[in-house]
N, C-alpha and C positions, 0 to 999 in steps of 0.2 A: 621561502615560497610569494609569490609573488599579486594581487589580488591581481582581483578582471581587471577592473579601473586600473589602473598602474601598470599593466600590458596593454593599453590600447592608447593611454600615454604616452608609453616612450615608441612603440609603434609610431605613434602619429610625429612626437620628436623627431628617430629617426627620417619619417620622410618626409619632412618638411628639410633639411636639410640639405638634399641635394637642389630644392625650391627655391634654397633662399638663396648656395649658391649661384647656381644659373642669376635670378637676379642681382648679385657684385660683378660677378664675370661678366660681360658679355662671353656669349661665343661668335666669332667671327662665321660670317658668307667665308670667303677664300678659307679652307681648310689646309693650312702645311700636308706640300707632298713630297716624295723626292720614288727616284728609280735609282737603279745601280745595277752597273751592268760591264761584265769583266770580258772585255778583245784580247784574245792572248792574253798577256801578262799585264795588261791594260785593267787599270776597276775607272770607269767614266761612275761620273755621281752630276743629277741633277737634286736641285730643291728648290724649294720654289710653293708662291700661296696659286690655290686652286681659282681664280676664279670665274659664276657661274651663270650664265647666258641668262637667266630669267625671263628671257622673251621678248629680251631686246635685241635689232642692228646690230651685230659684233664687228663685223668688217667693213670700214665703207661709213658705220656709223660711229658705236664708241670707240670705238680707236680705228680712226684715222686716218686715209689716203697716205702714202708722200709721212709720214709722220712717227719717227722716232719713238717706240713703246717697247717697253719689255714686257713678256709673257708671265702678267705672274700679277700679283696683288701686295699697294705692302711691303716687305722688302724687296729688292728684288733681288729676281731669278740668279743662283748661280750654280756653276757649272766648276767640277773641280775631277783632271783629268793626271793619272799619278801618274803617266810617261807621259810622252813626245808623241807627239800624237799624227793625224792629216784629216782636217776637215776640210772639204770639198776641194781636196788634190791640192789644199793649204799649211802648210808647217803650220803647228803649235806647240809652245813646251808644255810641258806638266804645268802644274799647279794648277790653281783657285782664280776661276774669273767672273763674272757676270755677265748674263747674253740678253744684247734687243733686236729689236727688229725695227724696218724702215716697211709694211709693207704697202703692195699697190694689189690692185687686182690679180695680172698676170706677170707677177716678178714679186718676189721679197728682198732684203740683201738685209743678209745675218753681219749680226757687228759682239765683236768680243769680248769685256771690255775688260780692263789690268782692275777696272778701281769695284772693291767689294766693298763688303759691309756695309753697302747703300739700301735709303730707298728707290721703290721705283721708280720717279717721279724727282728731278729731272734728271733725265737720259747727265751725264757726268763728264760728256765733252769727248770729243774726238780724238786731244793730249792721251786719252787714256786709252784708243783701242787696239788689243794684240791682232787684230784680225778681221779683215769684212769679209765677204762673201754671196756670193750671190747666188737664190734659191729661187724656184722652182712651184708653187703652190699646183696643191689639187684637190678637187671633191671627192667628198665622202660619204658618210654615215654621218645625217649628228649627234654633239657629243656635246655634251651640256655645258661638263662642266670641261678648262682647260684640262690637258693629261698631255706628259712628255712618255713615249716610249716606245720601247726598241726589237718594232716587228719583223725585224731579221738578226742575225749571228753570227758571222759566220767564224774561221778560225783566225783572223788577220783585221776584218773588218764589221762595221755594221751600220746600220740605218736607225737614227734616230730619228721619231717623229713630234712633231709638235702639233698638239691636235681640236681644235673648240668649235662648237659650230661644225658650220660642214667645209672646214678650210682644214686642208694637211701636208704640212710642210716639210717632207721629208729630207734628212741630216745626214750627208754620207760621212762617216767618222774612219780612217786608217789609221789601226795601230799596231802597227810595223814591229817585233822583234828580233 
């Protein structure tokens, strides 16, 4: 049988372990996130780090108008498509890519890059672009943490949304089968 003092010492030591780990390993502000959606016979997966607004002016402030931006933090946001798809009517071969954008108040350009396993800055350059498509942003309810999600999924198509702050950017994806 353990004495009361020994039991308290064990309890305190075990309770101190998470605090010690937290001090040694900083928990990042931008947590890892991912979303996967099957559209027809095609799997679409986005993996990214989710930056938090924290009261900052996002678009036109933190994210400057007319500059290439990676919608995420730390490592570049990645997209994997298991089969050929069309993004906004433009063909994209099956594979792994990174996502970039050029935001403007009334229109955005989505860039799908062949450069993978890269940091979110600097942009790897046009020579790696697989696709560039125009997008039209919308306004919506505030989203504190950057999110990608699929609010609309049909047999052979889906809408992927990039949503941060009050900005929503719908991306139409068709997955013919």
